[in-house]
DRENPA-3360 file (N, C-alpha, C; in nm, 2 decimals, always signed):
BEGIN
1 = MASMMESS = +0.08/-0.12/+0.00/+0.00/+0.00/+0.00/+0.09/+0.13/+0.00 ~ +0.20/+0.12/+0.08/+0.29/+0.24/+0.09/+0.35/+0.27/-0.05 ~ +0.40/+0.16/-0.11/+0.46/+0.18/-0.24/+0.36/+0.23/-0.34 ~ +0.24/+0.18/-0.33/+0.14/+0.23/-0.43/+0.11/+0.37/-0.41 ~ +0.10/+0.42/-0.29/+0.08/+0.56/-0.27/+0.19/+0.65/-0.32 ~ +0.32/+0.60/-0.29/+0.43/+0.68/-0.33/+0.44/+0.69/-0.48 ~ +0.41/+0.58/-0.55/+0.42/+0.58/-0.70/+0.31/+0.67/-0.76 ~ +0.19/+0.66/-0.69/+0.07/+0.74/-0.74/+0.10/+0.89/-0.72;
9 = QAEAGRLL = +0.16/+0.93/-0.61/+0.20/+1.07/-0.58/+0.30/+1.11/-0.69 ~ +0.40/+1.03/-0.72/+0.49/+1.06/-0.82/+0.42/+1.08/-0.96 ~ +0.33/+1.00/-0.99/+0.25/+1.01/-1.12/+0.17/+1.14/-1.12 ~ +0.11/+1.17/-1.00/+0.03/+1.30/-1.00/+0.12/+1.41/-1.02 ~ +0.24/+1.41/-0.97/+0.34/+1.52/-0.99/+0.38/+1.53/-1.13 ~ +0.40/+1.42/-1.20/+0.44/+1.42/-1.34/+0.33/+1.48/-1.43 ~ +0.20/+1.44/-1.40/+0.09/+1.49/-1.48/+0.07/+1.63/-1.45 ~ +0.08/+1.68/-1.33/+0.06/+1.82/-1.30/+0.17/+1.91/-1.35;
17 = KIQVEDRS = +0.29/+1.85/-1.37/+0.41/+1.93/-1.42/+0.44/+2.05/-1.33 ~ +0.43/+2.03/-1.20/+0.46/+2.13/-1.11/+0.56/+2.07/-1.01 ~ +0.63/+2.16/-0.94/+0.74/+2.12/-0.85/+0.68/+2.08/-0.72 ~ +0.65/+1.95/-0.70/+0.59/+1.90/-0.58/+0.68/+1.80/-0.52 ~ +0.81/+1.79/-0.56/+0.90/+1.68/-0.52/+0.92/+1.69/-0.36 ~ +0.94/+1.81/-0.31/+0.96/+1.82/-0.17/+0.84/+1.77/-0.09 ~ +0.72/+1.82/-0.13/+0.60/+1.78/-0.05/+0.58/+1.63/-0.07 ~ +0.60/+1.58/-0.19/+0.57/+1.43/-0.21/+0.67/+1.35/-0.13;
25 = AAMAGTAT = +0.79/+1.39/-0.12/+0.89/+1.32/-0.04/+0.85/+1.32/+0.10 ~ +0.80/+1.44/+0.15/+0.76/+1.44/+0.29/+0.64/+1.35/+0.32 ~ +0.55/+1.36/+0.22/+0.43/+1.27/+0.24/+0.46/+1.13/+0.24 ~ +0.56/+1.09/+0.15/+0.60/+0.95/+0.14/+0.66/+0.90/+0.26 ~ +0.74/+1.00/+0.32/+0.81/+0.96/+0.45/+0.71/+0.93/+0.56 ~ +0.61/+1.02/+0.57/+0.52/+0.99/+0.68/+0.42/+0.88/+0.65 ~ +0.41/+0.85/+0.52/+0.31/+0.75/+0.48/+0.36/+0.60/+0.49 ~ +0.49/+0.59/+0.52/+0.55/+0.46/+0.52/+0.48/+0.36/+0.61;
33 = NAPRAMSS = +0.44/+0.41/+0.73/+0.37/+0.32/+0.82/+0.22/+0.35/+0.83 ~ +0.17/+0.46/+0.76/+0.03/+0.50/+0.77/-0.07/+0.43/+0.68 ~ -0.04/+0.40/+0.55/-0.14/+0.37/+0.46/-0.23/+0.25/+0.50 ~ -0.17/+0.15/+0.56/-0.25/+0.03/+0.59/-0.34/+0.06/+0.70 ~ -0.29/+0.14/+0.80/-0.38/+0.18/+0.91/-0.49/+0.28/+0.86 ~ -0.45/+0.37/+0.77/-0.55/+0.46/+0.71/-0.66/+0.39/+0.64 ~ -0.63/+0.29/+0.56/-0.73/+0.22/+0.48/-0.83/+0.14/+0.57 ~ -0.78/+0.09/+0.69/-0.87/+0.02/+0.77/-0.95/+0.11/+0.87;
41 = VDPIWACV = -0.89/+0.22/+0.91/-0.95/+0.31/+1.00/-1.04/+0.41/+0.93 ~ -1.00/+0.45/+0.81/-1.07/+0.55/+0.73/-1.09/+0.50/+0.59 ~ -1.17/+0.40/+0.56/-1.18/+0.35/+0.43/-1.23/+0.44/+0.33 ~ -1.32/+0.53/+0.37/-1.38/+0.63/+0.27/-1.27/+0.72/+0.22 ~ -1.19/+0.78/+0.31/-1.08/+0.87/+0.27/-0.98/+0.79/+0.18 ~ -0.95/+0.67/+0.21/-0.86/+0.59/+0.13/-0.92/+0.57/-0.01 ~ -1.05/+0.55/-0.02/-1.11/+0.53/-0.15/-1.12/+0.66/-0.23 ~ -1.14/+0.77/-0.16/-1.14/+0.90/-0.23/-1.00/+0.93/-0.29;
49 = QREAQQAI = -0.90/+0.90/-0.21/-0.76/+0.92/-0.27/-0.74/+0.83/-0.39 ~ -0.78/+0.71/-0.38/-0.76/+0.62/-0.50/-0.83/+0.67/-0.62 ~ -0.96/+0.71/-0.60/-1.04/+0.76/-0.71/-0.98/+0.89/-0.76 ~ -0.92/+0.97/-0.68/-0.86/+1.10/-0.73/-0.74/+1.07/-0.81 ~ -0.66/+0.97/-0.77/-0.54/+0.93/-0.85/-0.58/+0.88/-0.99 ~ -0.69/+0.80/-0.99/-0.74/+0.74/-1.12/-0.80/+0.86/-1.20 ~ -0.87/+0.95/-1.14/-0.92/+1.06/-1.22/-0.82/+1.15/-1.28 ~ -0.70/+1.17/-1.22/-0.59/+1.25/-1.27/-0.53/+1.17/-1.39;
57 = AEEPSLGG = -0.52/+1.04/-1.38/-0.47/+0.96/-1.49/-0.56/+0.96/-1.61 ~ -0.69/+0.97/-1.59/-0.78/+0.96/-1.70/-0.81/+1.10/-1.75 ~ -0.80/+1.21/-1.67/-0.82/+1.34/-1.72/-0.71/+1.44/-1.66 ~ -0.60/+1.43/-1.73/-0.48/+1.51/-1.68/-0.51/+1.66/-1.68 ~ -0.60/+1.71/-1.76/-0.63/+1.86/-1.76/-0.69/+1.90/-1.63 ~ -0.75/+1.81/-1.55/-0.80/+1.85/-1.42/-0.71/+1.81/-1.31 ~ -0.59/+1.78/-1.34/-0.49/+1.73/-1.24/-0.46/+1.83/-1.13 ~ -0.44/+1.96/-1.17/-0.41/+2.06/-1.07/-0.53/+2.08/-0.97;
65 = FIYATVLS = -0.65/+2.08/-1.02/-0.77/+2.10/-0.94/-0.78/+1.98/-0.84 ~ -0.77/+1.86/-0.90/-0.79/+1.74/-0.81/-0.68/+1.72/-0.71 ~ -0.56/+1.75/-0.76/-0.44/+1.74/-0.66/-0.46/+1.84/-0.55 ~ -0.49/+1.96/-0.58/-0.50/+2.07/-0.48/-0.62/+2.04/-0.38 ~ -0.72/+1.98/-0.43/-0.84/+1.95/-0.35/-0.83/+1.82/-0.27 ~ -0.77/+1.72/-0.32/-0.77/+1.59/-0.26/-0.63/+1.55/-0.22 ~ -0.54/+1.53/-0.31/-0.42/+1.46/-0.29/-0.31/+1.54/-0.21 ~ -0.33/+1.67/-0.20/-0.24/+1.75/-0.12/-0.28/+1.75/+0.03;
73 = HERLEDAI = -0.38/+1.68/+0.06/-0.43/+1.68/+0.20/-0.41/+1.55/+0.27 ~ -0.41/+1.55/+0.40/-0.39/+1.42/+0.47/-0.51/+1.36/+0.53 ~ -0.62/+1.45/+0.54/-0.75/+1.40/+0.59/-0.86/+1.44/+0.50 ~ -0.97/+1.37/+0.51/-1.09/+1.41/+0.44/-1.14/+1.54/+0.49 ~ -1.13/+1.57/+0.62/-1.18/+1.69/+0.67/-1.11/+1.81/+0.61 ~ -0.97/+1.80/+0.58/-0.90/+1.91/+0.52/-0.94/+1.93/+0.38 ~ -0.96/+1.82/+0.31/-1.01/+1.83/+0.17/-1.14/+1.90/+0.16 ~ -1.23/+1.86/+0.25/-1.36/+1.93/+0.25/-1.35/+2.08/+0.28;
81 = CHRLSQRL = -1.27/+2.11/+0.38/-1.25/+2.25/+0.41/-1.20/+2.33/+0.29 ~ -1.10/+2.27/+0.22/-1.05/+2.34/+0.11/-1.15/+2.35/+0.00 ~ -1.22/+2.25/-0.03/-1.32/+2.26/-0.14/-1.43/+2.36/-0.11 ~ -1.48/+2.35/+0.01/-1.59/+2.44/+0.04/-1.55/+2.59/+0.05 ~ -1.43/+2.61/+0.11/-1.38/+2.75/+0.11/-1.36/+2.81/-0.02 ~ -1.32/+2.72/-0.12/-1.30/+2.77/-0.26/-1.44/+2.81/-0.32 ~ -1.54/+2.72/-0.29/-1.67/+2.75/-0.35/-1.74/+2.87/-0.29 ~ -1.71/+2.89/-0.16/-1.78/+3.00/-0.08/-1.70/+3.13/-0.09;
89 = DHSDVDAG = -1.59/+3.13/-0.15/-1.50/+3.24/-0.16/-1.57/+3.36/-0.22 ~ -1.55/+3.48/-0.15/-1.62/+3.60/-0.20/-1.53/+3.72/-0.15 ~ -1.55/+3.83/-0.22/-1.47/+3.95/-0.18/-1.51/+4.00/-0.04 ~ -1.63/+3.96/+0.01/-1.67/+4.00/+0.15/-1.59/+3.92/+0.25 ~ -1.58/+3.79/+0.23/-1.51/+3.70/+0.32/-1.44/+3.60/+0.23 ~ -1.30/+3.61/+0.23/-1.23/+3.53/+0.14/-1.21/+3.38/+0.18 ~ -1.16/+3.30/+0.09/-1.15/+3.16/+0.11/-1.06/+3.12/+0.23 ~ -0.95/+3.20/+0.25/-0.86/+3.18/+0.36/-0.92/+3.19/+0.49;
97 = LISQTFQE = -1.00/+3.29/+0.51/-1.07/+3.31/+0.64/-1.18/+3.20/+0.66 ~ -1.25/+3.17/+0.56/-1.35/+3.06/+0.57/-1.28/+2.93/+0.61 ~ -1.17/+2.89/+0.54/-1.11/+2.77/+0.57/-1.05/+2.77/+0.71 ~ -0.99/+2.88/+0.76/-0.94/+2.89/+0.89/-1.05/+2.87/+0.99 ~ -1.17/+2.93/+0.97/-1.28/+2.92/+1.06/-1.33/+2.77/+1.07 ~ -1.34/+2.71/+0.95/-1.38/+2.57/+0.95/-1.28/+2.48/+1.03 ~ -1.15/+2.50/+1.01/-1.05/+2.42/+1.08/-1.06/+2.44/+1.23 ~ -1.09/+2.56/+1.27/-1.11/+2.59/+1.42/-1.23/+2.52/+1.47;
105 = LLKGRPEL = -1.34/+2.51/+1.39/-1.45/+2.44/+1.44/-1.43/+2.29/+1.45 ~ -1.35/+2.24/+1.36/-1.32/+2.09/+1.36/-1.23/+2.06/+1.48 ~ -1.14/+2.15/+1.52/-1.06/+2.12/+1.64/-1.15/+2.11/+1.77 ~ -1.25/+2.19/+1.77/-1.34/+2.18/+1.89/-1.45/+2.07/+1.88 ~ -1.48/+2.04/+1.75/-1.59/+1.93/+1.73/-1.54/+1.83/+1.63 ~ -1.44/+1.75/+1.66/-1.38/+1.65/+1.57/-1.49/+1.55/+1.52 ~ -1.60/+1.54/+1.60/-1.70/+1.44/+1.56/-1.77/+1.48/+1.43 ~ -1.75/+1.61/+1.39/-1.81/+1.65/+1.26/-1.76/+1.56/+1.14;
113 = GRAFRADL = -1.63/+1.51/+1.16/-1.58/+1.42/+1.06/-1.66/+1.30/+1.03 ~ -1.72/+1.25/+1.14/-1.81/+1.13/+1.13/-1.93/+1.16/+1.05 ~ -1.99/+1.28/+1.07/-2.11/+1.33/+1.00/-2.07/+1.34/+0.85 ~ -1.95/+1.40/+0.82/-1.91/+1.42/+0.68/-1.91/+1.28/+0.61 ~ -1.85/+1.18/+0.67/-1.84/+1.05/+0.61/-1.97/+0.98/+0.60 ~ -2.06/+1.00/+0.70/-2.19/+0.94/+0.68/-2.27/+1.00/+0.57 ~ -2.26/+1.13/+0.55/-2.33/+1.20/+0.44/-2.27/+1.16/+0.31 ~ -2.14/+1.15/+0.30/-2.08/+1.11/+0.18/-2.12/+0.97/+0.14;
121 = AAVFDRDP = -2.12/+0.88/+0.24/-2.17/+0.74/+0.22/-2.31/+0.73/+0.17 ~ -2.40/+0.82/+0.23/-2.54/+0.82/+0.19/-2.56/+0.86/+0.05 ~ -2.48/+0.96/+0.00/-2.49/+1.00/-0.14/-2.45/+0.88/-0.23 ~ -2.33/+0.82/-0.20/-2.28/+0.71/-0.28/-2.38/+0.59/-0.28 ~ -2.45/+0.57/-0.17/-2.54/+0.46/-0.15/-2.67/+0.48/-0.22 ~ -2.72/+0.60/-0.22/-2.86/+0.63/-0.26/-2.87/+0.69/-0.40 ~ -2.77/+0.77/-0.44/-2.79/+0.84/-0.56/-2.74/+0.76/-0.68 ~ -2.83/+0.72/-0.77/-2.78/+0.63/-0.88/-2.69/+0.71/-0.98;
129 = ACGRYLEP = -2.69/+0.84/-0.97/-2.60/+0.92/-1.06/-2.46/+0.93/-1.00 ~ -2.44/+0.87/-0.88/-2.31/+0.88/-0.81/-2.23/+0.75/-0.82 ~ -2.12/+0.75/-0.89/-2.04/+0.62/-0.90/-1.92/+0.62/-0.82 ~ -1.88/+0.73/-0.76/-1.76/+0.74/-0.68/-1.78/+0.83/-0.56 ~ -1.71/+0.81/-0.45/-1.71/+0.90/-0.34/-1.65/+1.03/-0.38 ~ -1.57/+1.03/-0.47/-1.50/+1.16/-0.51/-1.60/+1.26/-0.57 ~ -1.71/+1.21/-0.63/-1.80/+1.30/-0.70/-1.87/+1.40/-0.61 ~ -1.93/+1.36/-0.50/-2.00/+1.46/-0.41/-1.89/+1.55/-0.35;
137 = LLYFKGFH = -1.78/+1.51/-0.32/-1.67/+1.59/-0.26/-1.64/+1.70/-0.36 ~ -1.62/+1.67/-0.49/-1.58/+1.77/-0.58/-1.69/+1.85/-0.64 ~ -1.81/+1.79/-0.67/-1.91/+1.85/-0.76/-2.05/+1.87/-0.71 ~ -2.10/+1.79/-0.61/-2.24/+1.78/-0.59/-2.28/+1.90/-0.49 ~ -2.37/+1.98/-0.54/-2.41/+2.10/-0.46/-2.49/+2.06/-0.33 ~ -2.56/+1.95/-0.34/-2.64/+1.90/-0.22/-2.55/+1.87/-0.11 ~ -2.44/+1.80/-0.14/-2.34/+1.76/-0.03/-2.27/+1.89/+0.02 ~ -2.23/+1.98/-0.07/-2.16/+2.10/-0.03/-2.25/+2.19/+0.06;
145 = ALVTYRFS = -2.38/+2.20/+0.02/-2.47/+2.27/+0.10/-2.49/+2.21/+0.24 ~ -2.50/+2.08/+0.25/-2.52/+2.01/+0.37/-2.40/+2.03/+0.47 ~ -2.28/+2.02/+0.41/-2.16/+2.04/+0.50/-2.15/+2.19/+0.54 ~ -2.18/+2.28/+0.45/-2.18/+2.42/+0.49/-2.28/+2.44/+0.60 ~ -2.40/+2.38/+0.59/-2.49/+2.39/+0.71/-2.43/+2.34/+0.83 ~ -2.36/+2.23/+0.83/-2.30/+2.17/+0.95/-2.20/+2.27/+1.02 ~ -2.12/+2.34/+0.94/-2.04/+2.44/+0.99/-2.11/+2.56/+1.05 ~ -2.21/+2.60/+0.97/-2.29/+2.72/+1.02/-2.37/+2.68/+1.14;
153 = HELWQAGR = -2.42/+2.56/+1.16/-2.49/+2.52/+1.28/-2.39/+2.53/+1.40 ~ -2.27/+2.48/+1.38/-2.17/+2.49/+1.50/-2.15/+2.64/+1.53 ~ -2.14/+2.73/+1.43/-2.12/+2.87/+1.46/-2.24/+2.92/+1.53 ~ -2.36/+2.88/+1.49/-2.48/+2.93/+1.55/-2.49/+2.89/+1.70 ~ -2.45/+2.76/+1.73/-2.45/+2.71/+1.86/-2.35/+2.78/+1.95 ~ -2.24/+2.83/+1.89/-2.14/+2.89/+1.96/-2.17/+3.04/+1.98 ~ -2.28/+3.09/+1.93/-2.32/+3.23/+1.95/-2.26/+3.32/+1.84 ~ -2.20/+3.26/+1.74/-2.15/+3.34/+1.62/-2.25/+3.35/+1.51;
161 = RDFALYLQ = -2.36/+3.41/+1.54/-2.48/+3.40/+1.46/-2.46/+3.48/+1.32 ~ -2.39/+3.59/+1.33/-2.37/+3.66/+1.20/-2.30/+3.58/+1.10 ~ -2.19/+3.51/+1.14/-2.11/+3.43/+1.05/-2.19/+3.31/+1.00 ~ -2.27/+3.26/+1.09/-2.36/+3.14/+1.06/-2.46/+3.19/+0.95 ~ -2.52/+3.30/+0.97/-2.62/+3.35/+0.87/-2.55/+3.39/+0.74 ~ -2.43/+3.44/+0.75/-2.36/+3.47/+0.62/-2.34/+3.34/+0.54 ~ -2.30/+3.23/+0.61/-2.28/+3.11/+0.54/-2.41/+3.06/+0.48 ~ -2.52/+3.07/+0.56/-2.65/+3.03/+0.50/-2.68/+3.11/+0.38;
169 = SQASRIFA = -2.66/+3.24/+0.38/-2.69/+3.32/+0.26/-2.60/+3.28/+0.14 ~ -2.47/+3.26/+0.17/-2.39/+3.22/+0.06/-2.42/+3.08/+0.00 ~ -2.46/+2.99/+0.09/-2.50/+2.85/+0.04/-2.63/+2.86/-0.04 ~ -2.72/+2.95/+0.00/-2.84/+2.96/-0.07/-2.82/+3.02/-0.21 ~ -2.73/+3.12/-0.21/-2.70/+3.18/-0.34/-2.62/+3.09/-0.44 ~ -2.52/+3.02/-0.38/-2.43/+2.94/-0.47/-2.49/+2.80/-0.50 ~ -2.55/+2.74/-0.40/-2.60/+2.60/-0.41/-2.75/+2.59/-0.43 ~ -2.82/+2.70/-0.42/-2.97/+2.70/-0.43/-3.03/+2.60/-0.33;
177 = VDIHPAAK = -2.97/+2.59/-0.21/-3.02/+2.50/-0.10/-3.01/+2.59/+0.02 ~ -3.13/+2.61/+0.08/-3.14/+2.71/+0.20/-3.17/+2.63/+0.32 ~ -3.07/+2.62/+0.41/-3.09/+2.55/+0.54/-3.05/+2.65/+0.65 ~ -3.15/+2.68/+0.74/-3.12/+2.77/+0.85/-3.02/+2.70/+0.95 ~ -2.93/+2.78/+0.99/-2.82/+2.72/+1.08/-2.88/+2.67/+1.21 ~ -3.00/+2.71/+1.25/-3.05/+2.65/+1.38/-3.12/+2.52/+1.36 ~ -3.14/+2.48/+1.23/-3.21/+2.35/+1.21/-3.13/+2.24/+1.27 ~ -3.20/+2.13/+1.31/-3.13/+2.01/+1.36/-3.15/+1.90/+1.26;
185 = IGQGIMID = -3.04/+1.85/+1.21/-3.03/+1.75/+1.11/-2.94/+1.64/+1.15 ~ -2.98/+1.51/+1.14/-2.90/+1.40/+1.17/-2.79/+1.37/+1.07 ~ -2.73/+1.25/+1.08/-2.62/+1.22/+0.99/-2.67/+1.12/+0.88 ~ -2.59/+1.10/+0.78/-2.63/+1.01/+0.67/-2.74/+1.07/+0.59 ~ -2.73/+1.20/+0.55/-2.83/+1.27/+0.47/-2.79/+1.29/+0.33 ~ -2.88/+1.27/+0.24/-2.86/+1.30/+0.10/-2.96/+1.41/+0.05 ~ -2.91/+1.52/+0.00/-2.99/+1.62/-0.05/-2.98/+1.61/-0.20 ~ -3.08/+1.58/-0.27/-3.08/+1.56/-0.42/-3.15/+1.68/-0.48;
193 = HGHAIGDR = -3.08/+1.74/-0.57/-3.13/+1.87/-0.64/-3.13/+1.98/-0.54 ~ -3.23/+2.02/-0.48/-3.23/+2.13/-0.39/-3.36/+2.13/-0.30 ~ -3.34/+2.16/-0.18/-3.46/+2.17/-0.09/-3.44/+2.30/+0.00 ~ -3.55/+2.35/+0.05/-3.54/+2.46/+0.15/-3.59/+2.40/+0.28 ~ -3.50/+2.42/+0.38/-3.54/+2.38/+0.52/-3.55/+2.50/+0.60 ~ -3.67/+2.54/+0.63/-3.70/+2.68/+0.68/-3.65/+2.71/+0.82 ~ -3.67/+2.84/+0.85/-3.62/+2.89/+0.98/-3.72/+2.86/+1.09 ~ -3.83/+2.79/+1.06/-3.91/+2.74/+1.17/-3.88/+2.61/+1.22;
201 = HPKIGDNV = -3.77/+2.55/+1.17/-3.71/+2.43/+1.21/-3.79/+2.31/+1.21 ~ -3.83/+2.25/+1.10/-3.89/+2.12/+1.09/-3.80/+2.01/+1.16 ~ -3.86/+1.91/+1.21/-3.78/+1.80/+1.27/-3.80/+1.68/+1.18 ~ -3.70/+1.64/+1.12/-3.70/+1.53/+1.02/-3.65/+1.40/+1.08 ~ -3.73/+1.29/+1.09/-3.69/+1.17/+1.15/-3.60/+1.09/+1.06 ~ -3.55/+0.97/+1.11/-3.46/+0.89/+1.03/-3.53/+0.83/+0.91 ~ -3.45/+0.81/+0.81/-3.49/+0.73/+0.69/-3.61/+0.79/+0.62 ~ -3.62/+0.92/+0.62/-3.73/+0.99/+0.55/-3.69/+1.02/+0.41;
209 = MIGAGAKI = -3.78/+1.00/+0.31/-3.75/+1.04/+0.18/-3.84/+1.16/+0.15 ~ -3.77/+1.27/+0.11/-3.84/+1.40/+0.07/-3.82/+1.41/-0.08 ~ -3.94/+1.41/-0.15/-3.93/+1.41/-0.30/-3.89/+1.55/-0.35 ~ -3.85/+1.55/-0.48/-3.80/+1.68/-0.54/-3.91/+1.79/-0.53 ~ -3.86/+1.91/-0.49/-3.95/+2.02/-0.49/-4.05/+2.02/-0.37 ~ -4.04/+1.93/-0.28/-4.13/+1.93/-0.17/-4.09/+2.03/-0.07 ~ -4.19/+2.09/+0.01/-4.16/+2.19/+0.11/-4.22/+2.15/+0.24 ~ -4.14/+2.17/+0.34/-4.19/+2.14/+0.48/-4.19/+2.27/+0.56;
217 = LGNIRVGK = -4.31/+2.32/+0.59/-4.32/+2.46/+0.65/-4.36/+2.45/+0.80 ~ -4.29/+2.52/+0.88/-4.33/+2.53/+1.02/-4.25/+2.44/+1.11 ~ -4.28/+2.46/+1.24/-4.21/+2.38/+1.34/-4.29/+2.25/+1.36 ~ -4.28/+2.16/+1.26/-4.35/+2.03/+1.26/-4.26/+1.92/+1.26 ~ -4.31/+1.80/+1.29/-4.22/+1.68/+1.29/-4.27/+1.58/+1.18 ~ -4.16/+1.53/+1.11/-4.19/+1.43/+1.01/-4.14/+1.30/+1.06 ~ -4.23/+1.20/+1.08/-4.20/+1.08/+1.15/-4.10/+1.00/+1.07 ~ -4.03/+0.91/+1.14/-3.92/+0.83/+1.08/-3.98/+0.73/+0.97;
225 = CSRIAAGS = -3.91/+0.70/+0.87/-3.94/+0.60/+0.77/-4.07/+0.64/+0.70 ~ -4.09/+0.77/+0.68/-4.20/+0.82/+0.60/-4.16/+0.87/+0.47 ~ -4.26/+0.90/+0.38/-4.22/+0.95/+0.24/-4.31/+1.08/+0.22 ~ -4.24/+1.18/+0.16/-4.31/+1.30/+0.12/-4.31/+1.31/-0.04 ~ -4.42/+1.30/-0.10/-4.42/+1.30/-0.25/-4.37/+1.43/-0.31 ~ -4.31/+1.42/-0.43/-4.26/+1.53/-0.50/-4.36/+1.64/-0.51 ~ -4.32/+1.77/-0.49/-4.40/+1.88/-0.51/-4.50/+1.91/-0.39 ~ -4.50/+1.82/-0.29/-4.60/+1.84/-0.18/-4.56/+1.96/-0.09;
233 = VVLNEVPE = -4.66/+2.01/-0.02/-4.63/+2.12/+0.08/-4.69/+2.06/+0.21 ~ -4.60/+2.04/+0.30/-4.63/+1.98/+0.43/-4.65/+2.09/+0.53 ~ -4.77/+2.09/+0.59/-4.81/+2.19/+0.69/-4.84/+2.13/+0.82 ~ -4.86/+2.00/+0.83/-4.89/+1.93/+0.95/-4.79/+1.81/+0.98 ~ -4.79/+1.76/+1.10/-4.70/+1.66/+1.13/-4.73/+1.53/+1.05 ~ -4.62/+1.46/+1.01/-4.63/+1.34/+0.93/-4.61/+1.22/+1.02 ~ -4.71/+1.13/+1.03/-4.69/+1.01/+1.11/-4.58/+0.92/+1.06 ~ -4.52/+0.84/+1.15/-4.42/+0.75/+1.11/-4.47/+0.64/+1.01;
241 = NTTVAGVP = -4.39/+0.60/+0.91/-4.42/+0.49/+0.82/-4.54/+0.52/+0.73 ~ -4.55/+0.65/+0.69/-4.67/+0.68/+0.61/-4.61/+0.76/+0.48 ~ -4.70/+0.77/+0.38/-4.67/+0.85/+0.26/-4.77/+0.96/+0.26 ~ -4.72/+1.08/+0.24/-4.81/+1.20/+0.23/-4.78/+1.26/+0.09 ~ -4.89/+1.33/+0.04/-4.88/+1.39/-0.09/-4.99/+1.50/-0.10 ~ -4.96/+1.60/-0.19/-5.06/+1.70/-0.22/-5.02/+1.83/-0.16 ~ -5.11/+1.93/-0.19/-5.09/+2.07/-0.14/-5.23/+2.11/-0.08 ~ -5.24/+2.11/+0.05/-5.14/+2.07/+0.15/-5.13/+1.92/+0.15;
249 = AKVVGPAG = -5.02/+1.87/+0.20/-5.00/+1.72/+0.20/-5.09/+1.65/+0.30 ~ -5.14/+1.53/+0.25/-5.23/+1.45/+0.34/-5.18/+1.30/+0.33 ~ -5.21/+1.23/+0.43/-5.17/+1.09/+0.43/-5.24/+1.01/+0.32 ~ -5.17/+0.94/+0.23/-5.23/+0.87/+0.12/-5.21/+0.72/+0.13 ~ -5.13/+0.68/+0.23/-5.11/+0.54/+0.24/-4.98/+0.51/+0.33 ~ -4.95/+0.38/+0.34/-4.82/+0.35/+0.41/-4.70/+0.39/+0.34 ~ -4.59/+0.39/+0.40/-4.46/+0.41/+0.34/-4.43/+0.31/+0.24 ~ -4.47/+0.18/+0.26/-4.45/+0.08/+0.17/-4.32/+0.00/+0.18;
257 = CSEPARTM = -4.22/+0.05/+0.26/-4.10/-0.02/+0.28/-4.04/+0.03/+0.41 ~ -3.93/-0.04/+0.46/-3.87/-0.01/+0.59/-3.77/+0.11/+0.58 ~ -3.72/+0.13/+0.46/-3.61/+0.23/+0.45/-3.64/+0.32/+0.32 ~ -3.74/+0.41/+0.33/-3.77/+0.49/+0.21/-3.65/+0.57/+0.16 ~ -3.57/+0.62/+0.25/-3.45/+0.71/+0.20/-3.35/+0.63/+0.12 ~ -3.35/+0.50/+0.14/-3.26/+0.42/+0.06/-3.32/+0.37/-0.07 ~ -3.45/+0.33/-0.07/-3.51/+0.28/-0.19/-3.54/+0.39/-0.29 ~ -3.57/+0.51/-0.24/-3.59/+0.63/-0.32/-3.71/+0.60/-0.42;
265 = DQRLSMFD = -3.81/+0.52/-0.38/-3.92/+0.49/-0.47/-4.01/+0.61/-0.47 ~ -4.04/+0.67/-0.59/-4.12/+0.79/-0.60/-4.27/+0.76/-0.62 ~ -4.31/+0.64/-0.64/-4.45/+0.61/-0.66/-4.53/+0.63/-0.54 ~ -4.66/+0.67/-0.56/-4.74/+0.69/-0.44/-4.77/+0.56/-0.36 ~ -4.77/+0.45/-0.43/-4.78/+0.32/-0.37/-4.67/+0.23/-0.42 ~ -4.61/+0.17/-0.32/-4.50/+0.07/-0.36/-4.56/-0.05/-0.44 ~ -4.70/-0.06/-0.43/-4.76/-0.17/-0.49/-4.84/-0.13/-0.62 ~ -4.82/-0.01/-0.67/-4.88/+0.03/-0.79/-4.84/-0.06/-0.90;
273 = PEPVVSSN = -4.92/-0.10/-0.99/-4.88/-0.18/-1.10/-4.80/-0.10/-1.20 ~ -4.71/-0.17/-1.27/-4.63/-0.10/-1.37/-4.72/-0.05/-1.48 ~ -4.69/+0.07/-1.54/-4.77/+0.11/-1.65/-4.77/+0.02/-1.77 ~ -4.89/+0.01/-1.83/-4.90/-0.08/-1.95/-4.90/+0.00/-2.07 ~ -4.81/-0.02/-2.16/-4.80/+0.05/-2.29/-4.88/-0.02/-2.39 ~ -4.98/+0.05/-2.45/-5.07/-0.01/-2.55/-4.99/-0.03/-2.68 ~ -5.02/-0.14/-2.75/-4.95/-0.17/-2.88/-5.02/-0.09/-2.99 ~ -5.14/-0.04/-2.96/-5.21/+0.04/-3.07/-5.16/+0.18/-3.09;
% end
């Protein structure tokens, strides 16, 4: 594993045609005993690194971007901080200050790393358009918006509300996903396309599937293992293990399965017959 990482780093340096020999040598020195432990303790990060190396080999023109975002870092947390700070960069608050703030939050709340990995795994597991862990990290606005929320939530909890609201505003502008920093969201979440989670703080249970364009308004609870049909507007609490649909949303039947967030079945009934195409 160590020799594989060293050779891959050398290949990345050749493709990038930049002078990274000193850094690569330093990384190789520290990696001598680390890669096997890294792959067993942090398999998602090890997989992201392998995917990044392969992506550079297949698309050298993106080598600088991928190397700077992934391979130049030692932890998934650092790669996420770098990617988000670059996307959130603005003349009002530059990427350096944003990255520094994120790193400070991670020092005080290292458990955020577990949430990042759970969210990344959720996208990989549930999104049929996602074939690599690398893709949400680099490209998916839903993942970026969710991680930005996690940082803004920590700022909100620490009393730094202006910075938290600034990040919410930037995330809404850049990612078209608006999540109030006071909202409480669990781990292992996939945001597909874009949702608004309002400032009246809905409470979303485990394994809930929220269809595209659905809105949940007010301080209401959505029970675990329930489904909200696409385009619905939820104004009242949703019982566990049910499907709601409409404007306003009403219960139209059972959820139909034990893990709606994983199956991602959009039909109103899991038992609806498949459509019949007439031969005429």
